[in-house]
N, CA, C and O atoms as a GROMACS GRO file, in nm:
protein
  416
    1UNK      N    1  -0.066  -0.540   0.074
    1UNK     CA    2  -0.078  -0.536   0.218
    1UNK      C    3   0.050  -0.588   0.284
    1UNK      O    4   0.101  -0.526   0.377
    2UNK      N    5   0.101  -0.702   0.235
    2UNK     CA    6   0.224  -0.757   0.290
    2UNK      C    7   0.336  -0.656   0.277
    2UNK      O    8   0.415  -0.637   0.369
    3UNK      N    9   0.342  -0.591   0.163
    3UNK     CA   10   0.446  -0.494   0.137
    3UNK      C   11   0.437  -0.377   0.233
    3UNK      O   12   0.539  -0.330   0.284
    4UNK      N   13   0.318  -0.330   0.259
    4UNK     CA   14   0.299  -0.216   0.348
    4UNK      C   15   0.341  -0.252   0.489
    4UNK      O   16   0.408  -0.173   0.556
    5UNK      N   17   0.304  -0.370   0.535
    5UNK     CA   18   0.340  -0.415   0.670
    5UNK      C   19   0.491  -0.429   0.682
    5UNK      O   20   0.551  -0.382   0.778
    6UNK      N   21   0.551  -0.495   0.586
    6UNK     CA   22   0.696  -0.515   0.589
    6UNK      C   23   0.769  -0.382   0.583
    6UNK      O   24   0.866  -0.361   0.655
    7UNK      N   25   0.723  -0.297   0.499
    7UNK     CA   26   0.790  -0.169   0.481
    7UNK      C   27   0.779  -0.082   0.605
    7UNK      O   28   0.875  -0.015   0.642
    8UNK      N   29   0.665  -0.081   0.668
    8UNK     CA   30   0.646   0.007   0.783
    8UNK      C   31   0.732  -0.035   0.902
    8UNK      O   32   0.752   0.044   0.994
    9UNK      N   33   0.781  -0.157   0.902
    9UNK     CA   34   0.865  -0.204   1.012
    9UNK      C   35   0.998  -0.131   1.018
    9UNK      O   36   1.056  -0.120   1.126
   10UNK      N   37   1.047  -0.080   0.906
   10UNK     CA   38   1.177  -0.015   0.910
   10UNK      C   39   1.178   0.122   0.847
   10UNK      O   40   1.285   0.182   0.830
   11UNK      N   41   1.065   0.173   0.812
   11UNK     CA   42   1.060   0.306   0.751
   11UNK      C   43   1.104   0.412   0.850
   11UNK      O   44   1.166   0.512   0.814
   12UNK      N   45   1.072   0.388   0.974
   12UNK     CA   46   1.113   0.485   1.075
   12UNK      C   47   1.243   0.437   1.139
   12UNK      O   48   1.246   0.399   1.256
   13UNK      N   49   1.347   0.438   1.062
   13UNK     CA   50   1.477   0.389   1.108
   13UNK      C   51   1.522   0.458   1.235
   13UNK      O   52   1.479   0.569   1.265
   14UNK      N   53   1.604   0.393   1.305
   14UNK     CA   54   1.648   0.442   1.434
   14UNK      C   55   1.738   0.564   1.420
   14UNK      O   56   1.773   0.605   1.310
   15UNK      N   57   1.772   0.621   1.533
   15UNK     CA   58   1.858   0.738   1.533
   15UNK      C   59   2.003   0.700   1.559
   15UNK      O   60   2.082   0.781   1.607
   16UNK      N   61   2.039   0.577   1.529
   16UNK     CA   62   2.175   0.527   1.546
   16UNK      C   63   2.274   0.614   1.470
   16UNK      O   64   2.390   0.626   1.510
   17UNK      N   65   2.231   0.674   1.362
   17UNK     CA   66   2.320   0.749   1.275
   17UNK      C   67   2.328   0.896   1.311
   17UNK      O   68   2.386   0.975   1.236
   18UNK      N   69   2.273   0.935   1.424
   18UNK     CA   70   2.277   1.074   1.464
   18UNK      C   71   2.164   1.156   1.407
   18UNK      O   72   2.147   1.273   1.442
   19UNK      N   73   2.088   1.094   1.320
   19UNK     CA   74   1.972   1.160   1.262
   19UNK      C   75   1.871   1.051   1.229
   19UNK      O   76   1.906   0.945   1.178
   20UNK      N   77   1.746   1.079   1.259
   20UNK     CA   78   1.642   0.981   1.227
   20UNK      C   79   1.596   1.000   1.083
   20UNK      O   80   1.621   1.103   1.021
   21UNK      N   81   1.531   0.899   1.033
   21UNK     CA   82   1.478   0.908   0.896
   21UNK      C   83   1.378   1.022   0.885
   21UNK      O   84   1.380   1.098   0.789
   22UNK      N   85   1.291   1.033   0.983
   22UNK     CA   86   1.191   1.139   0.980
   22UNK      C   87   1.256   1.277   0.982
   22UNK      O   88   1.213   1.368   0.911
   23UNK      N   89   1.360   1.291   1.063
   23UNK     CA   90   1.430   1.419   1.071
   23UNK      C   91   1.500   1.450   0.938
   23UNK      O   92   1.496   1.564   0.891
   24UNK      N   93   1.563   1.349   0.879
   24UNK     CA   94   1.631   1.369   0.750
   24UNK      C   95   1.531   1.408   0.641
   24UNK      O   96   1.561   1.490   0.555
   25UNK      N   97   1.414   1.348   0.646
   25UNK     CA   98   1.310   1.383   0.547
   25UNK      C   99   1.261   1.525   0.571
   25UNK      O  100   1.248   1.604   0.477
   26UNK      N  101   1.234   1.558   0.698
   26UNK     CA  102   1.182   1.691   0.731
   26UNK      C  103   1.280   1.801   0.694
   26UNK      O  104   1.239   1.912   0.658
   27UNK      N  105   1.410   1.772   0.704
   27UNK     CA  106   1.512   1.872   0.669
   27UNK      C  107   1.541   1.876   0.520
   27UNK      O  108   1.622   1.957   0.475
   28UNK      N  109   1.476   1.789   0.442
   28UNK     CA  110   1.496   1.788   0.298
   28UNK      C  111   1.628   1.725   0.256
   28UNK      O  112   1.678   1.751   0.147
   29UNK      N  113   1.683   1.641   0.342
   29UNK     CA  114   1.810   1.576   0.310
   29UNK      C  115   1.791   1.450   0.228
   29UNK      O  116   1.876   1.415   0.146
   30UNK      N  117   1.680   1.381   0.250
   30UNK     CA  118   1.652   1.257   0.177
   30UNK      C  119   1.510   1.261   0.125
   30UNK      O  120   1.426   1.338   0.172
   31UNK      N  121   1.484   1.176   0.026
   31UNK     CA  122   1.350   1.167  -0.030
   31UNK      C  123   1.322   1.027  -0.080
   31UNK      O  124   1.412   0.944  -0.090
   32UNK      N  125   1.197   1.004  -0.111
   32UNK     CA  126   1.154   0.874  -0.160
   32UNK      C  127   1.166   0.867  -0.311
   32UNK      O  128   1.118   0.955  -0.383
   33UNK      N  129   1.230   0.762  -0.358
   33UNK     CA  130   1.250   0.743  -0.501
   33UNK      C  131   1.141   0.652  -0.558
   33UNK      O  132   1.081   0.572  -0.486
   34UNK      N  133   1.117   0.664  -0.688
   34UNK     CA  134   1.015   0.585  -0.755
   34UNK      C  135   1.048   0.436  -0.755
   34UNK      O  136   0.959   0.353  -0.774
   35UNK      N  137   1.174   0.402  -0.734
   35UNK     CA  138   1.213   0.261  -0.737
   35UNK      C  139   1.202   0.193  -0.600
   35UNK      O  140   1.247   0.080  -0.582
   36UNK      N  141   1.142   0.263  -0.504
   36UNK     CA  142   1.119   0.203  -0.373
   36UNK      C  143   1.232   0.223  -0.273
   36UNK      O  144   1.228   0.168  -0.164
   37UNK      N  145   1.331   0.299  -0.311
   37UNK     CA  146   1.445   0.320  -0.222
   37UNK      C  147   1.454   0.468  -0.183
   37UNK      O  148   1.393   0.555  -0.245
   38UNK      N  149   1.531   0.491  -0.080
   38UNK     CA  150   1.554   0.625  -0.030
   38UNK      C  151   1.669   0.688  -0.108
   38UNK      O  152   1.767   0.620  -0.141
   39UNK      N  153   1.658   0.814  -0.139
   39UNK     CA  154   1.764   0.884  -0.210
   39UNK      C  155   1.809   1.007  -0.134
   39UNK      O  156   1.734   1.062  -0.053
   40UNK      N  157   1.930   1.050  -0.160
   40UNK     CA  158   1.984   1.170  -0.097
   40UNK      C  159   1.950   1.290  -0.184
   40UNK      O  160   1.987   1.297  -0.301
   41UNK      N  161   1.879   1.384  -0.126
   41UNK     CA  162   1.839   1.506  -0.197
   41UNK      C  163   1.951   1.609  -0.189
   41UNK      O  164   1.987   1.672  -0.288
   42UNK      N  165   2.005   1.626  -0.068
   42UNK     CA  166   2.111   1.723  -0.044
   42UNK      C  167   2.225   1.653   0.028
   42UNK      O  168   2.206   1.595   0.134
   43UNK      N  169   2.340   1.658  -0.030
   43UNK     CA  170   2.455   1.594   0.033
   43UNK      C  171   2.487   1.667   0.163
   43UNK      O  172   2.507   1.788   0.166
   44UNK      N  173   2.490   1.588   0.271
   44UNK     CA  174   2.506   1.656   0.400
   44UNK      C  175   2.588   1.576   0.501
   44UNK      O  176   2.575   1.597   0.621
   45UNK      N  177   2.668   1.486   0.455
   45UNK     CA  178   2.756   1.418   0.548
   45UNK      C  179   2.737   1.269   0.556
   45UNK      O  180   2.649   1.210   0.494
   46UNK      N  181   2.824   1.211   0.635
   46UNK     CA  182   2.828   1.065   0.643
   46UNK      C  183   2.709   1.006   0.717
   46UNK      O  184   2.668   0.894   0.685
   47UNK      N  185   2.653   1.078   0.816
   47UNK     CA  186   2.538   1.024   0.888
   47UNK      C  187   2.420   1.000   0.793
   47UNK      O  188   2.355   0.895   0.800
   48UNK      N  189   2.394   1.094   0.706
   48UNK     CA  190   2.282   1.080   0.613
   48UNK      C  191   2.311   0.969   0.512
   48UNK      O  192   2.222   0.892   0.477
   49UNK      N  193   2.435   0.962   0.466
   49UNK     CA  194   2.472   0.855   0.373
   49UNK      C  195   2.458   0.719   0.440
   49UNK      O  196   2.406   0.625   0.380
   50UNK      N  197   2.505   0.707   0.564
   50UNK     CA  198   2.496   0.580   0.636
   50UNK      C  199   2.350   0.543   0.663
   50UNK      O  200   2.312   0.427   0.650
   51UNK      N  201   2.270   0.641   0.700
   51UNK     CA  202   2.127   0.617   0.723
   51UNK      C  203   2.061   0.568   0.595
   51UNK      O  204   1.986   0.470   0.596
   52UNK      N  205   2.089   0.636   0.484
   52UNK     CA  206   2.031   0.599   0.355
   52UNK      C  207   2.073   0.457   0.316
   52UNK      O  208   1.990   0.377   0.273
   53UNK      N  209   2.200   0.427   0.332
   53UNK     CA  210   2.248   0.292   0.298
   53UNK      C  211   2.180   0.186   0.384
   53UNK      O  212   2.142   0.080   0.333
   54UNK      N  213   2.165   0.214   0.513
   54UNK     CA  214   2.102   0.117   0.604
   54UNK      C  215   1.955   0.096   0.567
   54UNK      O  216   1.908  -0.018   0.560
   55UNK      N  217   1.883   0.205   0.545
   55UNK     CA  218   1.741   0.193   0.509
   55UNK      C  219   1.728   0.115   0.379
   55UNK      O  220   1.644   0.026   0.368
   56UNK      N  221   1.809   0.149   0.280
   56UNK     CA  222   1.799   0.082   0.151
   56UNK      C  223   1.838  -0.066   0.158
   56UNK      O  224   1.780  -0.150   0.089
   57UNK      N  225   1.936  -0.098   0.242
   57UNK     CA  226   1.973  -0.238   0.260
   57UNK      C  227   1.856  -0.316   0.320
   57UNK      O  228   1.826  -0.427   0.275
   58UNK      N  229   1.789  -0.260   0.420
   58UNK     CA  230   1.675  -0.327   0.482
   58UNK      C  231   1.557  -0.336   0.386
   58UNK      O  232   1.488  -0.438   0.382
   59UNK      N  233   1.535  -0.231   0.310
   59UNK     CA  234   1.426  -0.235   0.212
   59UNK      C  235   1.453  -0.342   0.108
   59UNK      O  236   1.364  -0.420   0.073
   60UNK      N  237   1.575  -0.347   0.058
   60UNK     CA  238   1.610  -0.447  -0.044
   60UNK      C  239   1.585  -0.588   0.010
   60UNK      O  240   1.530  -0.674  -0.060
   61UNK      N  241   1.625  -0.611   0.133
   61UNK     CA  242   1.604  -0.742   0.195
   61UNK      C  243   1.455  -0.773   0.204
   61UNK      O  244   1.412  -0.885   0.174
   62UNK      N  245   1.376  -0.676   0.247
   62UNK     CA  246   1.231  -0.697   0.257
   62UNK      C  247   1.169  -0.720   0.119
   62UNK      O  248   1.084  -0.807   0.103
   63UNK      N  249   1.212  -0.642   0.021
   63UNK     CA  250   1.158  -0.659  -0.114
   63UNK      C  251   1.192  -0.797  -0.171
   63UNK      O  252   1.108  -0.862  -0.234
   64UNK      N  253   1.315  -0.842  -0.147
   64UNK     CA  254   1.354  -0.975  -0.194
   64UNK      C  255   1.270  -1.084  -0.127
   64UNK      O  256   1.229  -1.180  -0.193
   65UNK      N  257   1.246  -1.069   0.001
   65UNK     CA  258   1.162  -1.166   0.073
   65UNK      C  259   1.020  -1.169   0.016
   65UNK      O  260   0.964  -1.276  -0.006
   66UNK      N  261   0.964  -1.052  -0.007
   66UNK     CA  262   0.828  -1.043  -0.062
   66UNK      C  263   0.824  -1.102  -0.202
   66UNK      O  264   0.732  -1.178  -0.234
   67UNK      N  265   0.922  -1.069  -0.284
   67UNK     CA  266   0.927  -1.122  -0.421
   67UNK      C  267   0.936  -1.275  -0.420
   67UNK      O  268   0.870  -1.342  -0.499
   68UNK      N  269   1.019  -1.328  -0.332
   68UNK     CA  270   1.038  -1.473  -0.324
   68UNK      C  271   0.909  -1.541  -0.277
   68UNK      O  272   0.866  -1.641  -0.334
   69UNK      N  273   0.848  -1.487  -0.173
   69UNK     CA  274   0.724  -1.546  -0.119
   69UNK      C  275   0.611  -1.543  -0.220
   69UNK      O  276   0.532  -1.637  -0.228
   70UNK      N  277   0.604  -1.436  -0.298
   70UNK     CA  278   0.493  -1.420  -0.392
   70UNK      C  279   0.529  -1.460  -0.535
   70UNK      O  280   0.449  -1.445  -0.627
   71UNK      N  281   0.652  -1.513  -0.552
   71UNK     CA  282   0.698  -1.554  -0.685
   71UNK      C  283   0.675  -1.441  -0.786
   71UNK      O  284   0.620  -1.460  -0.894
   72UNK      N  285   0.721  -1.325  -0.746
   72UNK     CA  286   0.706  -1.203  -0.825
   72UNK      C  287   0.845  -1.146  -0.852
   72UNK      O  288   0.933  -1.154  -0.767
   73UNK      N  289   0.865  -1.088  -0.970
   73UNK     CA  290   0.996  -1.026  -0.996
   73UNK      C  291   1.028  -0.914  -0.896
   73UNK      O  292   0.939  -0.838  -0.856
   74UNK      N  293   1.153  -0.906  -0.857
   74UNK     CA  294   1.197  -0.805  -0.761
   74UNK      C  295   1.163  -0.665  -0.808
   74UNK      O  296   1.119  -0.582  -0.729
   75UNK      N  297   1.182  -0.637  -0.935
   75UNK     CA  298   1.156  -0.501  -0.983
   75UNK      C  299   1.008  -0.463  -0.973
   75UNK      O  300   0.975  -0.346  -0.958
   76UNK      N  301   0.918  -0.562  -0.981
   76UNK     CA  302   0.776  -0.534  -0.964
   76UNK      C  303   0.748  -0.494  -0.819
   76UNK      O  304   0.669  -0.402  -0.793
   77UNK      N  305   0.811  -0.561  -0.726
   77UNK     CA  306   0.795  -0.528  -0.584
   77UNK      C  307   0.853  -0.389  -0.556
   77UNK      O  308   0.792  -0.309  -0.485
   78UNK      N  309   0.970  -0.361  -0.612
   78UNK     CA  310   1.033  -0.231  -0.591
   78UNK      C  311   0.946  -0.118  -0.647
   78UNK      O  312   0.930  -0.014  -0.583
   79UNK      N  313   0.890  -0.139  -0.765
   79UNK     CA  314   0.805  -0.037  -0.826
   79UNK      C  315   0.681  -0.012  -0.742
   79UNK      O  316   0.643   0.103  -0.720
   80UNK      N  317   0.617  -0.119  -0.696
   80UNK     CA  318   0.497  -0.105  -0.613
   80UNK      C  319   0.532  -0.034  -0.482
   80UNK      O  320   0.458   0.053  -0.436
   81UNK      N  321   0.644  -0.072  -0.424
   81UNK     CA  322   0.688  -0.008  -0.299
   81UNK      C  323   0.713   0.141  -0.322
   81UNK      O  324   0.677   0.224  -0.238
   82UNK      N  325   0.774   0.176  -0.434
   82UNK     CA  326   0.798   0.316  -0.466
   82UNK      C  327   0.669   0.395  -0.478
   82UNK      O  328   0.659   0.507  -0.428
   83UNK      N  329   0.571   0.336  -0.546
   83UNK     CA  330   0.441   0.403  -0.558
   83UNK      C  331   0.378   0.426  -0.421
   83UNK      O  332   0.326   0.534  -0.392
   84UNK      N  333   0.382   0.322  -0.337
   84UNK     CA  334   0.320   0.332  -0.204
   84UNK      C  335   0.392   0.432  -0.115
   84UNK      O  336   0.328   0.512  -0.046
   85UNK      N  337   0.525   0.429  -0.116
   85UNK     CA  338   0.597   0.521  -0.027
   85UNK      C  339   0.580   0.666  -0.073
   85UNK      O  340   0.570   0.757   0.010
   86UNK      N  341   0.575   0.688  -0.202
   86UNK     CA  342   0.553   0.824  -0.252
   86UNK      C  343   0.412   0.870  -0.216
   86UNK      O  344   0.392   0.986  -0.178
   87UNK      N  345   0.315   0.780  -0.229
   87UNK     CA  346   0.177   0.814  -0.189
   87UNK      C  347   0.171   0.852  -0.042
   87UNK      O  348   0.099   0.945  -0.005
   88UNK      N  349   0.244   0.780   0.041
   88UNK     CA  350   0.236   0.800   0.186
   88UNK      C  351   0.335   0.903   0.240
   88UNK      O  352   0.340   0.927   0.360
   89UNK      N  353   0.413   0.963   0.152
   89UNK     CA  354   0.508   1.066   0.196
   89UNK      C  355   0.433   1.190   0.245
   89UNK      O  356   0.336   1.234   0.183
   90UNK      N  357   0.480   1.243   0.355
   90UNK     CA  358   0.418   1.361   0.414
   90UNK      C  359   0.436   1.483   0.324
   90UNK      O  360   0.540   1.498   0.260
   91UNK      N  361   0.335   1.570   0.319
   91UNK     CA  362   0.349   1.695   0.243
   91UNK      C  363   0.471   1.773   0.293
   91UNK      O  364   0.497   1.782   0.413
   92UNK      N  365   0.543   1.829   0.199
   92UNK     CA  366   0.663   1.906   0.234
   92UNK      C  367   0.791   1.825   0.224
   92UNK      O  368   0.901   1.882   0.219
   93UNK      N  369   0.778   1.693   0.222
   93UNK     CA  370   0.896   1.608   0.206
   93UNK      C  371   0.921   1.585   0.057
   93UNK      O  372   0.832   1.605  -0.026
   94UNK      N  373   1.042   1.543   0.025
   94UNK     CA  374   1.079   1.526  -0.115
   94UNK      C  375   1.045   1.386  -0.168
   94UNK      O  376   1.058   1.285  -0.099
   95UNK      N  377   1.001   1.386  -0.294
   95UNK     CA  378   0.979   1.262  -0.368
   95UNK      C  379   1.043   1.278  -0.505
   95UNK      O  380   1.062   1.389  -0.554
   96UNK      N  381   1.075   1.167  -0.565
   96UNK     CA  382   1.135   1.170  -0.698
   96UNK      C  383   1.027   1.186  -0.802
   96UNK      O  384   0.935   1.105  -0.812
   97UNK      N  385   1.038   1.292  -0.882
   97UNK     CA  386   0.945   1.314  -0.991
   97UNK      C  387   1.014   1.285  -1.123
   97UNK      O  388   1.130   1.242  -1.124
   98UNK      N  389   0.945   1.307  -1.233
   98UNK     CA  390   1.002   1.277  -1.364
   98UNK      C  391   1.124   1.366  -1.396
   98UNK      O  392   1.211   1.326  -1.473
   99UNK      N  393   1.130   1.485  -1.336
   99UNK     CA  394   1.241   1.575  -1.362
   99UNK      C  395   1.340   1.587  -1.248
   99UNK      O  396   1.430   1.671  -1.251
  100UNK      N  397   1.323   1.504  -1.146
  100UNK     CA  398   1.413   1.511  -1.031
  100UNK      C  399   1.335   1.522  -0.902
  100UNK      O  400   1.219   1.483  -0.896
  101UNK      N  401   1.398   1.575  -0.800
  101UNK     CA  402   1.336   1.586  -0.669
  101UNK      C  403   1.236   1.700  -0.666
  101UNK      O  404   1.264   1.810  -0.714
  102UNK      N  405   1.119   1.672  -0.609
  102UNK     CA  406   1.017   1.775  -0.592
  102UNK      C  407   0.958   1.762  -0.452
  102UNK      O  408   0.954   1.652  -0.395
  103UNK      N  409   0.914   1.875  -0.396
  103UNK     CA  410   0.846   1.870  -0.268
  103UNK      C  411   0.702   1.826  -0.291
  103UNK      O  412   0.634   1.874  -0.382
  104UNK      N  413   0.659   1.735  -0.210
  104UNK     CA  414   0.522   1.687  -0.224
  104UNK      C  415   0.428   1.788  -0.161
  104UNK      O  416   0.306   1.768  -0.162
   0.00000   0.00000   0.00000
């Protein structure tokens, strides 16, 4: 529950980068990785790279906070976050599968 609340605070990143997270997902530019971080599906410029870096930096910070508060290894938090974000990914958006990127 803590993870879901923390994660939802920044999942919908701002449009500071010229493209929102939702727009990047809808266009198939980024996808959710199993390790709890955002990945680039299609290389499409610096805005998407900057957006991805910003989202991942914020996620890492949130995961570290959750791990510290719960005295849990960081990788356990990242794995759980990856499972949750992939579960909650909208149909048609990309998620990381065992063989690479797949549309959910």
